[in-house]
C-alpha positions in Angstrom: 0.0 0.0 0.0 1.2 3.5 -0.9 1.7 6.2 1.8 3.5 8.9 -0.2 1.8 11.1 -2.7 2.3 14.2 -4.8 -1.1 15.7 -3.7 -3.6 14.9 -0.9 -7.1 16.3 -1.1 -8.9 16.4 2.2 -12.7 16.2 1.8 -14.9 14.5 -0.8 -17.4 17.4 -1.5 -17.7 19.3 -4.7 -14.4 21.1 -4.2 -12.5 18.0 -3.2 -13.8 15.8 -6.1 -12.9 18.4 -8.7 -9.5 19.0 -7.1 -8.7 15.3 -6.9 -9.7 14.4 -10.5 -7.9 17.5 -12.0 -4.7 16.7 -10.1 -4.8 13.0 -11.1 -5.6 13.7 -14.7 -2.6 16.1 -14.9 -0.4 13.2 -13.8 0.0 13.8 -10.1 -0.1 10.8 -7.7 -3.2 11.9 -5.8 -5.0 10.7 -2.6 -8.5 11.8 -1.8 -9.4 11.3 1.9 -13.1 11.5 2.9 -15.2 10.5 5.9 -17.8 8.7 3.8 -17.3 7.2 0.4 -21.0 6.9 -0.2 -21.5 10.7 -0.2 -19.1 12.1 -2.7 -20.2 15.5 -3.9 -23.3 15.1 -1.8 -26.1 17.6 -2.5 -26.6 18.4 1.2 -28.9 21.3 0.5 -30.7 22.1 -2.8 -30.7 19.2 -5.3 -29.8 21.5 -8.2 -26.8 22.8 -10.1 -26.5 26.2 -11.8 -28.7 29.2 -11.7 -27.9 32.9 -12.1 -24.1 33.3 -12.5 -23.6 29.8 -11.0 -24.6 28.2 -14.3 -21.9 30.2 -16.1 -19.4 28.9 -13.5 -20.4 25.3 -14.3 -19.9 25.8 -18.0 -16.5 27.3 -17.3 -15.5 24.3 -15.2 -16.6 22.0 -18.1 -14.7 24.1 -20.7 -11.5 23.8 -18.6 -11.9 20.0 -18.5 -13.6 19.6 -15.1 -16.3 17.1 -14.4 -19.3 18.9 -12.8 -21.0 19.7 -16.1 -20.8 16.2 -17.4 -22.1 14.6 -14.2 -24.9 17.2 -13.9 -26.1 16.5 -17.4 -26.1 12.7 -16.7 -28.2 13.2 -13.6 -30.5 16.0 -14.7 -34.3 15.5 -14.2 -35.2 19.1 -15.2 -33.4 21.8 -17.2 -34.2 25.4 -17.5 -32.4 28.4 -19.0 -33.1 31.2 -16.6 -33.5 34.9 -17.6 -34.4 34.2 -21.2 -36.5 37.4 -21.2 -33.3 39.4 -20.5 -30.1 40.0 -22.5 -27.8 37.0 -23.3 -25.3 38.0 -20.7 -27.9 37.2 -18.0 -28.9 33.8 -19.4 -28.1 31.1 -16.9 -28.5 27.4 -17.1 -30.0 25.5 -14.1 -30.6 21.8 -13.7 -32.6 19.9 -11.1 -30.7 16.8 -10.4 -31.2 13.3 -9.1 -29.0 13.8 -6.1 -28.4 10.1 -5.4 -27.3 9.5 -9.1 -25.2 12.7 -9.0 -23.2 11.3 -6.1 -23.0 7.8 -7.5 -21.7 9.2 -10.9 -19.0 11.1 -9.0 -17.9 7.9 -7.2 -17.7 6.1 -10.5 -15.6 8.9 -12.0 -13.3 9.0 -9.0 -12.8 5.2 -8.9 -11.9 5.1 -12.6 -9.5 8.1 -12.7 -5.9 7.0 -13.2 -3.4 8.2 -10.6 -6.1 8.7 -8.0 -6.6 6.6 -4.8 -9.4 6.9 -2.2 -9.2 6.5 1.5 -12.2 6.6 3.9 -11.1 8.4 7.1 -11.1 11.7 8.9 -8.0 14.0 8.8 -7.4 15.6 12.2 -3.8 16.9 11.8 -1.7 18.4 9.0 2.0 17.6 9.0 3.9 20.9 8.6 7.7 21.2 8.6 10.2 24.0 8.5 12.3 24.1 5.3 14.8 27.0 4.6 12.9 29.3 6.9 9.5 28.6 5.5 6.6 26.5 6.7 5.9 23.7 4.2 3.2 21.1 4.3 4.3 17.5 4.3 1.3 15.3 4.9 -1.6 14.4 7.1 -2.5 12.2 10.0 -5.9 10.6 10.1 -8.3 9.7 12.9 -7.3 6.1 12.5 -3.6 7.1 13.1 -2.5 6.6 9.5 0.2 9.0 8.2 0.2 9.9 4.5 3.0 12.1 3.1 2.5 14.6 0.3 4.1 17.6 -1.4 0.8 19.5 -1.5 -2.5 19.4 0.4 -5.8 20.8 -0.8 -8.1 21.3 2.2 -11.8 21.2 1.2 -13.5 20.5 4.5 -16.9 22.1 3.7 -19.1 22.6 6.8 -17.3 19.9 8.8 -14.7 21.9 10.6 -16.3 22.4 14.0 -19.7 21.7 12.5 -22.6 22.4 14.9 -26.2 21.8 13.9 -29.2 23.7 15.4 -32.9 22.9 15.6 -34.7 25.2 18.1 -32.8 25.2 21.4 -31.3 21.8 20.6 -27.8 21.5 19.1 -25.5 18.7 18.1 -22.1 18.4 16.6 -22.0 17.4 12.9 -20.9 18.4 9.4 -24.4 17.7 8.1 -27.3 15.6 9.3 -26.0 12.1 9.9 -22.3 12.9 9.7 -19.7 13.8 12.4 -17.9 17.1 12.7 -14.1 17.3 12.3 -11.8 18.7 14.9 -8.1 19.4 15.1 -7.3 21.2 11.9 -8.7 24.6 12.8 -7.0 24.6 16.2 -3.7 23.6 14.6 -3.9 26.3 11.9 -4.9 29.0 14.4 -1.8 28.1 16.4 0.3 28.7 13.3 -1.1 32.2 12.9 -4.2 31.7 10.6 -7.2 33.8 11.3 -10.4 31.7 11.6 -14.1 32.6 11.9 -17.6 31.1 12.0 -20.2 31.0 9.3 -23.7 29.6 9.2 -25.9 28.1 6.5 -29.2 26.2 6.6 -31.5 23.8 4.9 -35.3 23.2 4.8 -37.5 20.3 5.6 -37.6 17.2 3.3 -41.1 16.3 2.4 -43.0 13.1 1.3 -44.7 14.4 -1.8 -47.4 11.7 -1.5 -48.8 13.7 1.4 -49.4 16.8 -0.7 -52.3 18.0 -2.9 -50.2 18.8 -5.9 -53.2 20.0 -7.9 -53.3 23.1 -5.7 -49.9 24.3 -6.7 -48.6 26.0 -9.9 -46.7 23.5 -11.9 -43.3 24.6 -13.3 -42.0 22.5 -16.1 -38.6 22.4 -17.7 -37.7 23.9 -21.1 -39.4 22.3 -24.1 -36.0 22.0 -25.8 -33.6 21.4 -22.9 -29.9 22.2 -23.3 -27.0 21.0 -21.2 -23.9 22.1 -19.3 -21.2 20.1 -21.0 -19.7 21.1 -24.3 -18.9 17.5 -25.1 -21.0 16.3 -28.0 -21.4 12.7 -26.7 -23.2 14.0 -23.6 -26.9 14.2 -24.4 -29.5 16.7 -22.9 -32.0 15.3 -20.4 -34.9 13.3 -21.9 -38.0 12.9 -19.7 -38.2 15.8 -17.1 -39.9 16.0 -13.8 -41.9 19.2 -12.8 -41.3 21.5 -9.9 -44.1 23.4 -8.2 -44.6 27.0 -7.0 -46.0 27.3 -3.5 -46.9 30.3 -1.4 -46.9 31.1 2.3 -49.7 33.1 4.0 -50.3 35.4 7.0 -51.5 32.3 8.9 -48.3 30.5 8.1 -46.3 33.5 9.2 -48.1 33.8 12.5 -47.5 30.2 13.3 -43.8 30.6 12.6 -43.6 33.7 14.8 -44.8 31.6 17.7 -41.5 29.8 17.7 -39.3 33.0 17.7 -38.6 32.7 21.4 -37.0 29.3 20.7 -35.1 30.4 17.6 -31.4 29.8 17.9 -30.9 32.6 15.4 -32.8 35.2 17.4 -31.8 34.0 20.9 -28.1 34.3 20.2 -27.3 30.6 20.1 -26.0 30.9 16.6 -22.8 32.9 16.4 -21.9 32.4 12.7 -22.7 34.8 9.9 -25.5 33.6 7.6 -26.1 34.3 3.9 -28.0 37.6 3.5 -29.2 36.7 0.0 -30.6 33.3 1.0 -32.1 33.9 4.5 -34.1 31.4 6.6 -37.8 31.7 6.6 -37.8 33.2 10.1 -35.2 35.8 9.0 -37.4 36.7 6.0 -40.3 37.4 8.4 -38.2 39.6 10.5 -36.6 41.5 7.6 -39.7 41.7 5.4 -42.3 42.1 8.1 -44.8 43.8 5.8 -44.9 40.9 3.2 -48.0 38.8 3.5 -46.6 35.9 1.5 -43.3 34.4 0.3 -42.8 32.2 -2.8 -41.5 28.7 -2.2 -40.4 26.1 -4.7 -41.2 22.4 -4.3 -38.4 20.5 -6.0 -37.9 16.7 -6.6 -34.8 15.2 -5.0 -34.6 12.4 -7.6 -36.3 10.5 -10.5 -37.4 7.6 -8.3 -38.0 9.0 -4.9 -40.9 10.7 -3.1 -38.6 13.0 -1.3 -39.0 16.7 -2.2 -37.1 19.8 -1.2 -39.0 23.0 -0.2 -36.7 25.7 -1.5 -37.2 29.0 0.4 -38.3 27.4 3.7 -34.8 27.0 5.3 -35.3 27.1 9.0 -33.7 26.3 12.4 -37.0 26.8 14.4 -38.2 23.9 16.6 -39.4 21.0 14.5 -42.9 21.2 16.0 -43.2 24.8 14.8 -41.9 23.9 11.3 -44.5 21.2 11.0 -47.4 23.3 12.3 -46.5 26.1 9.9 -46.3 23.7 6.9 -49.8 22.4 7.7 -51.1 26.0 7.2 -49.9 26.1 3.6 -52.6 25.3 1.1 -52.1 21.8 -0.2 -49.9 20.9 2.8 -52.7 20.2 5.2 -51.7 16.5 5.6 -48.0 17.0 5.1 -45.6 14.2 6.2 -41.9 15.1 6.4 -38.7 13.0 6.3 -36.6 15.5 8.2 -37.0 19.0 9.6 -34.8 21.9 8.5 -31.8 22.9 10.5 -29.0 25.4 10.6 -25.3 24.5 10.7 -22.3 26.6 12.0 -18.8 25.8 10.8 -15.2 27.2 10.8 -13.8 29.1 7.8 -10.6 31.0 7.1 -10.8 34.5 5.7 -9.6 34.1 2.1 -7.4 37.2 2.1 -4.9 34.7 3.6 -4.5 33.1 0.2 -2.8 33.9 -3.1 -4.7 33.8 -6.4 -3.6 30.2 -6.8 -5.6 29.4 -3.6 -2.3 28.5 -1.8 -2.0 29.9 1.7 0.5 32.7 2.4 1.6 31.2 5.7 2.3 27.5 4.6 3.8 26.5 1.3 2.0 23.7 -0.5 -1.3 24.1 1.5 -4.3 25.1 -0.6 -7.9 26.0 0.6 -11.0 25.5 -1.6 -14.7 25.7 -1.0 -16.6 26.7 2.1 -13.5 26.9 4.2 -12.9 30.1 2.2 -16.2 31.6 3.2 -18.1 30.7 0.1 -21.4 29.0 -0.3 -22.8 26.9 -3.2 -21.7 23.7 -5.0 -20.6 25.6 -8.1 -18.3 28.1 -6.3 -16.8 25.2 -4.3 -16.2 23.1 -7.4 -14.6 26.0 -9.3 -12.2 26.6 -6.4 -11.4 22.9 -6.1 -10.6 22.7 -9.8 -8.3 25.7 -9.7 -6.5 24.6 -6.5 -5.9 21.1 -7.9 -4.5 22.5 -11.2 -2.3 25.0 -9.4 -0.9 22.5 -7.0 0.2 20.4 -9.9 1.6 23.3 -11.9 3.7 24.4 -8.9 5.2 20.9 -8.6 6.0 20.9 -12.3 7.9 24.2 -11.9 5.5 25.9 -14.3 3.7 29.2 -13.9 0.4 29.4 -12.1 -3.1 29.4 -13.7 -4.8 32.6 -12.6 -7.9 33.6 -14.6 -8.5 37.3 -15.0 -11.8 39.1 -14.2 -12.5 39.5 -18.0 -11.7 35.9 -18.7 -14.0 34.0 -16.4 -16.5 34.2 -13.6 -14.0 31.8 -11.8 -11.5 34.7 -12.1 -14.0 37.1 -10.6 -14.8 34.7 -7.8 -11.2 34.0 -6.7 -10.1 37.7 -7.1 -13.0 38.8 -5.0 -12.1 36.3 -2.3 -8.4 37.0 -2.0 -8.5 40.7 -2.6 -11.7 41.8 -0.9 -12.3 39.0 1.6 -15.8 38.1 2.9 -18.1 39.3 5.6 -20.8 36.8 4.9 -21.0 33.5 2.9 -19.9 34.5 -0.6 -22.2 33.7 -3.5 -21.6 34.6 -7.2 -24.0 37.0 -8.9 -23.8 38.4 -12.5 -23.5 41.9 -10.9 -20.1 41.0 -9.4 -18.6 40.8 -12.9 -17.6 44.0 -14.7 -17.5 42.2 -18.0 -20.5 40.0 -18.0 -21.2 40.5 -21.7 -17.9 38.8 -22.3 -18.5 36.1 -19.7 -21.6 34.6 -21.1 -22.5 30.9 -20.6 -22.6 30.3 -24.4 -19.0 31.2 -25.0 -17.3 29.6 -22.0 -15.6 27.0 -24.3 -14.2 29.8 -26.6 -12.8 31.5 -23.5 -11.4 28.6 -21.6 -11.0 25.4 -23.6 -7.7 26.6 -25.1 -6.5 27.3 -21.5 -7.4 23.8 -20.4 -5.7 22.3 -23.5 -2.5 24.2 -22.7 -2.2 22.9 -19.2 -3.1 19.3 -20.3 -6.6 18.9 -18.8 -8.5 19.0 -22.1 -8.3 15.7 -23.8 -8.3 14.9 -27.5 -12.1 14.2 -27.6 -13.0 17.6 -26.0 -10.5 19.4 -28.2 -11.9 17.9 -31.4 -15.4 18.8 -30.3 -14.2 22.4 -29.6 -12.4 22.8 -32.9 -15.4 21.5 -34.9 -17.8 23.8 -33.1 -15.5 26.8 -33.5 -15.1 26.1 -37.2 -18.9 25.8 -37.7 -19.5 29.0 -35.7 -16.9 31.0 -37.7 -18.3 29.8 -41.0 -21.9 30.7 -40.1 -20.8 34.0 -38.7 -18.9 34.9 -41.9 -21.9 33.8 -44.0 -24.4 36.1 -42.2 -21.9 39.1 -42.5 -21.3 38.5 -46.2 -24.6 37.2 -47.5 -27.3 39.6 -48.6 -31.1 39.3 -48.2 -33.6 40.9 -50.5 -36.6 42.8 -49.1 -39.2 40.5 -50.5 -37.6 37.4 -48.9 -38.4 38.5 -45.4 -41.1 41.1 -45.7 -43.8 38.9 -44.2 -41.6 37.9 -41.4 -40.5 41.4 -40.5 -44.2 42.4 -40.4 -45.0 39.5 -38.1 -42.3 40.7 -35.5 -43.2 44.4 -35.9 -39.9 45.3 -37.5 -39.5 47.9 -40.3 -39.3 46.7 -43.8 -36.1 46.7 -45.8 -35.9 49.4 -48.5 -33.0 47.7 -50.2 -30.9 44.5 -50.0 -29.1 44.2 -46.7 -26.6 41.8 -45.1 -28.2 39.2 -43.0 -26.2 40.5 -40.0 -27.9 43.9 -40.3 -31.2 42.2 -39.9 -30.1 39.9 -37.0 -29.1 42.9 -34.8 -32.7 44.1 -34.8 -34.9 43.7 -31.8 -37.4 40.7 -32.0 -35.5 39.2 -34.9 -34.3 35.6 -34.5 -31.5 34.0 -36.5 -33.4 30.7 -36.1 -36.5 32.3 -37.8 -34.3 33.8 -40.6 -33.0 30.3 -41.4 -36.5 29.3 -42.4 -37.1 32.6 -44.3 -33.9 33.0 -46.4 -33.3 30.3 -48.9 -29.5 30.8 -49.1 -29.2 30.7 -45.3 -31.4 27.6 -45.1 -29.2 25.9 -47.7 -26.0 26.8 -45.8 -27.4 25.4 -42.5 -28.6 22.2 -44.2 -25.1 21.7 -45.8 -22.9 22.5 -42.8 -25.3 21.3 -40.1 -24.5 23.6 -37.2 -26.4 22.6 -34.0 -28.6 24.8 -31.9 -25.8 25.8 -29.6 -23.7 27.0 -32.6 -26.5 29.0 -34.1 -27.4 30.6 -30.8 -23.8 31.6 -30.1 -23.5 33.2 -33.6 -26.8 35.1 -33.1 -25.6 36.5 -29.7 -22.2 37.5 -31.1 -23.8 39.3 -34.0 -26.7 40.9 -32.1 -24.5 42.2 -29.3 -21.3 42.9 -31.3 -21.2 46.6 -30.4 -21.5 46.0 -26.7 -19.0 43.1 -26.9 -16.3 45.3 -28.6 -16.9 48.1 -26.1 -16.4 45.8 -23.1 -13.3 44.3 -24.7 -11.8 47.8 -25.1 -12.6 48.6 -21.4 -11.1 45.3 -20.3 -7.9 45.9 -22.3 -7.6 49.4 -20.8 -7.8 48.1 -17.3 -5.5 45.2 -18.1 -2.6 47.6 -18.2 -2.9 47.9 -14.4 -2.6 44.1 -14.1 0.7 44.2 -16.0 2.4 46.5 -13.4 3.8 44.0 -10.9 4.5 44.7 -7.2 7.5 43.0 -5.7 6.6 40.3 -3.1 8.7 41.9 -0.4 7.6 45.5 -1.1 7.3 47.7 2.0 4.0 49.6 1.7 4.5 51.3 5.1 7.3 53.4 3.7 4.9 55.2 1.3 3.7 57.9 3.7 1.8 59.8 0.9 -1.0 57.2 0.9 -3.5 56.8 3.8 -2.7 54.7 6.8 -5.7 52.5 6.1 -4.4 51.8 2.6 -0.9 51.0 3.9 -2.3 48.6 6.5 -4.6 46.8 4.0 -1.9 46.6 1.3 0.5 45.1 3.8 -2.0 42.6 5.0 -3.3 41.4 1.6 0.0 41.8 -0.3 -1.4 42.5 -3.8 0.8 41.3 -6.6 -0.3 43.9 -9.2 -1.5 47.5 -9.2 -4.8 46.1 -10.6 -5.3 43.9 -7.6 -4.4 46.7 -5.3 -7.0 49.0 -6.9 -9.8 46.5 -5.9 -8.9 46.3 -2.2 -11.6 48.0 -0.1 -10.1 51.1 1.6 -7.5 51.7 -1.1 -8.7 54.9 -3.0 -8.0 56.0 -6.6 -5.7 58.6 -5.1 -3.7 55.9 -3.3 -3.4 54.0 -6.6 -2.2 57.2 -8.4 0.6 57.5 -5.8 1.6 53.8 -6.4 1.6 54.4 -10.1 3.9 57.4 -9.7 6.1 55.4 -7.3 6.5 52.6 -9.9 7.3 55.1 -12.7 4.0 55.0 -14.5 
């Protein structure tokens, strides 16, 4: 049996699984240590992947050669493209998943990845040594007393470090319902000088759908033509889909919930951790939005072959009796039966300003953090961090430069830059509003942006590269055609009238028509004989046609954003020496000096995004560095 590895990944959640597979596929001898091998990438909360901005992250993970998109597509039971009524930059794929199948597919992937070994155990100590005046990670010691050596460790402990669950005034240790908490690592890292804090998240009741009157709810079906996350052609979109349902609370429900406020661990000070402001518990909603008479809830299936449903929007840590009584007041829930009440969970995290952009810690060489230990929330954010930590751990061991994605290159770049530059004061969730260049960072073009990057580092295999080149070629051919091919007024006069668009007075390029409001390239294919013939000959699929339409329709905005990104990129090219003494620059504010010293930005661009560092401070730095 082997006890010495290149990389050890601690934790088998979404971050840990992506990190382990990426490292192993890049050729590193990798060990994944997890407490329970039946719960890889467990969907502990919502049984869904994607959503606003999160869907873009999943497509980026897939484009780089990660696994989340593939496994999501193969376990999807409903697919929806959110925000279709808005601009293309806001379109976000979301999939309801069979959570048992999702986890099982991850296990199959892990067990069949070359260079990757699995070990079921808990890690309660990191081995850290002094080498040439630096602290360097050297391995782990498990709860069973087994020592594994490694040159790098990726810590992805999720909610397990010091995990404490709350239901009413009752609390119990645990990383999630049915699983133990983990102790030892936080205490060890704090002794080494790491800053640690507490955060909180929650989950709602799980419901037996047979006890509900579904006919009383508004049914919410998936897309008629579902798409998928993975860019791989062999991965098929979902076939048969299961519906979700819209449900609403009422004043009677709210009054019942309020009766439990005196026993709320959230309101009575029993919970110390910071919770997510954008995804509050139902009791927090009642306190914050006291004037609202109802709240929207989503009843979502947990799998294709189970009666267990998830009540999205009803997260709670109130006493279980209060939760049940309130549920019975919802129309259609009069005879509700539950599998498990909702609960809150507190856990340890480490403020991510203690990391570099590679997700390696500043205090210990070779130690990487990914996922909720960095103060984030969400499967997608965790998986993205795991992928990047695994990649960078390997690249460092190869002696190659790091992979750091810029803010105009990927939502993943925005995520990591926000974490290490700005830090967090609540569980971090990605939104489209966090990205300055969201027209560039669309879900449809994630492969164009990132698959060449994945190919360069060795994570994109020949099959994915062939698919990418074929799609790129088809898209370029179609795009060139619509920019060069003309269309006569009589060919589309009836169509333009049907979409309330002005008639052509003379022959125009197809691209000039595509940019109009209400005009669809898909419709024009049926109206213009030359375009229809081109499509029939070259056979671009729906994704190619949609991408071309977006690039043509939004070309002006895209070029404007590219120019803005290029202008700001100049600040990213001005490097700051690692040992630079900011305290000696007395012409910038004390607050700026302190924050620059603590965060240690590597470029002027990063320094400009640190809260408390003003434009005037940046100008001083530019002058100091001769710019």
